[in-house]
C-alpha positions, 0 to 999 in steps of 0.5 A: 874468749879469743884463745884456742882450745887445746885438750891434753892429758897427763900420760903416766910412765909405762913401766913396760916401755919407759915411755910417758911422763908427759902431757899428750895432746888430743885432737881439738876437733874430736874433743869439741865433738865429744863435748857438743854431743854431751859425752864430756863436760867441763868443770870449774875453770882455774885461771892463771895469766897465761891460760884458763884450764878446765878439768874434763869429766866423762858425762853421766851416761844416759841409757840407750833405748833397747832394740828389743821390745819392752814387753816379752812376746806372747808365748803359746802353750802346746797341749 
């Protein structure tokens, strides 16, 4: 409750460059925005004496309203 939020992920080693094999931190403000907008969710907490860790998951996507009308426009027959 009194701690700071820190988002990070494991960056696997890139075989082409050899870089990676470490945790990479994400900007806290950006991840807080993703959570508040419902794009990510936090899983069950794993608590140890030094920190609480949550698995972050992508939230289920809600279909956005289409800009096109739901009904096809009327077609006229040319005789």
